[in-house]
C-alpha positions in Angstrom: 25.8 -6.0 -13.3 27.9 -9.1 -14.5 29.3 -11.7 -12.3 32.4 -12.2 -15.0 34.0 -8.8 -14.5 36.5 -8.1 -17.6 39.4 -5.8 -16.6 39.6 -4.5 -19.8 39.7 -0.6 -20.2 38.6 -0.2 -23.6 35.7 -1.9 -25.6 38.7 -2.5 -28.1 40.4 -4.6 -25.9 37.3 -6.4 -24.1 36.4 -7.6 -27.6 40.1 -8.6 -28.4 40.0 -11.1 -25.2 36.9 -13.1 -26.5 36.8 -16.0 -28.5 36.3 -15.6 -32.2 32.4 -16.6 -31.8 31.3 -14.8 -29.1 33.0 -11.9 -30.5 30.9 -12.3 -33.7 27.9 -12.2 -31.7 28.5 -9.6 -29.0 29.7 -7.4 -32.1 26.3 -7.9 -34.1 24.6 -7.1 -30.6 26.8 -4.1 -30.5 25.7 -3.0 -33.7 22.1 -3.5 -33.1 22.4 -1.0 -30.1 24.8 1.6 -31.6 22.0 1.3 -34.7 19.2 2.2 -32.4 20.5 4.4 -29.4 19.1 7.4 -28.6 21.5 10.5 -28.8 23.3 11.7 -26.2 24.4 8.0 -24.6 28.0 7.0 -24.3 29.7 4.2 -25.5 31.9 2.9 -22.4 33.5 0.3 -20.4 32.5 0.0 -16.7 31.3 -2.4 -14.3 33.4 -5.5 -16.6 31.0 -4.5 -19.5 30.4 -2.7 -22.7 28.3 -0.4 -21.5 25.6 2.9 -23.3 25.6 5.2 -20.4 24.5 8.9 -19.1 27.7 10.9 -19.2 28.4 12.3 -15.4 28.5 15.6 -17.3 24.7 15.7 -18.0 24.2 13.6 -15.0 26.4 14.1 -12.2 24.4 13.0 -9.3 23.6 9.4 -9.7 23.1 7.6 -6.3 26.9 5.6 -6.7 28.9 8.5 -8.5 29.1 6.1 -11.5 27.4 7.4 -15.1 23.5 5.9 -15.1 23.8 2.7 -17.0 21.1 2.6 -20.1 22.4 -0.3 -21.5 24.9 -3.0 -20.7 26.5 -6.0 -23.4 28.7 -9.0 -21.6 29.9 -12.1 -21.6 29.7 -13.8 -18.8 31.6 -17.5 -18.2 28.2 -19.9 -19.4 26.2 -17.5 -21.3 26.1 -13.9 -22.8 24.1 -10.9 -21.2 22.3 -8.0 -22.5 21.1 -5.3 -19.6 18.5 -3.0 -20.6 17.9 -0.8 -18.0 14.7 1.0 -19.1 13.2 -2.2 -19.1 13.7 -2.9 -15.4 12.0 0.5 -14.7 8.9 -0.5 -16.9 6.1 -2.8 -17.2 5.2 -1.7 -20.6 9.2 -2.0 -22.3 9.2 -5.5 -20.6 5.7 -6.6 -22.0 6.9 -5.6 -25.2 10.3 -7.4 -25.2 8.2 -10.3 -23.9 5.7 -10.3 -27.1 8.4 -9.4 -29.3 10.1 -12.8 -28.6 6.9 -14.3 -28.7 6.2 -13.3 -31.8 10.0 -14.0 -33.1 9.1 -17.7 -31.8 12.1 -17.3 -29.2 12.5 -18.1 -25.7 13.3 -14.9 -23.6 15.8 -15.8 -20.5 15.5 -12.4 -18.8 16.2 -11.6 -14.7 14.7 -8.1 -13.9 16.9 -6.2 -16.6 19.5 -9.0 -17.7 18.6 -10.9 -20.8 20.8 -13.7 -20.9 21.6 -15.8 -24.4 24.1 -17.7 -26.1 23.5 -17.6 -29.6 22.8 -13.8 -31.4 19.9 -16.4 -32.8 18.3 -16.9 -29.4 17.7 -12.9 -29.4 14.4 -10.9 -31.1 16.7 -8.0 -32.2 13.7 -6.7 -33.5 12.2 -6.1 -30.1 15.5 -5.3 -28.5 16.0 -2.1 -31.0 12.5 -1.0 -30.4 13.5 -1.4 -26.1 16.8 0.3 -26.9 15.2 3.3 -29.2 12.4 3.9 -26.5 14.1 6.4 -24.3 15.4 9.5 -24.9 18.8 10.5 -22.5 16.3 13.4 -20.9 13.5 10.8 -20.4 15.6 8.5 -18.7 17.0 10.7 -16.4 14.0 12.0 -15.2 13.1 8.6 -14.8 15.7 7.9 -12.5 15.3 10.7 -10.4 11.8 10.2 -9.9 13.2 6.9 -8.4 15.4 8.3 -6.0 12.8 10.9 -4.8 10.7 8.1 -4.3 13.0 6.4 -2.4 14.4 9.4 -0.5 
């Protein structure tokens, strides 16, 4: 996950430590995430980032004993990061992101799951919202299980 990890224990503490400009951007992206997040995912601080994860009570048998991360949002040293784990596991969702950014006239700076950006205007928020809304928790867990079964 994030290379520059915060030690904040709560989302409020995390946001309070950001500059006003970065906080405003993170808050705006957080609002989009929360508005489109399927039911059941929980907001938390994990891996030094704001995460939206599957609670261990719903899926306790993760490979590392940590909640299964669906989306994460972080302020790095040189940029901001949005991790869309569902896109990492789906060529279809990755293509939707690419198409959405292209249609919005935005440049997609993305690794496997991480979209790097500096300001809110760098993002195609409609495409991001679509990917976030795309995977109900039960389906996401089933996908994680399928990957674990193949790698055992």
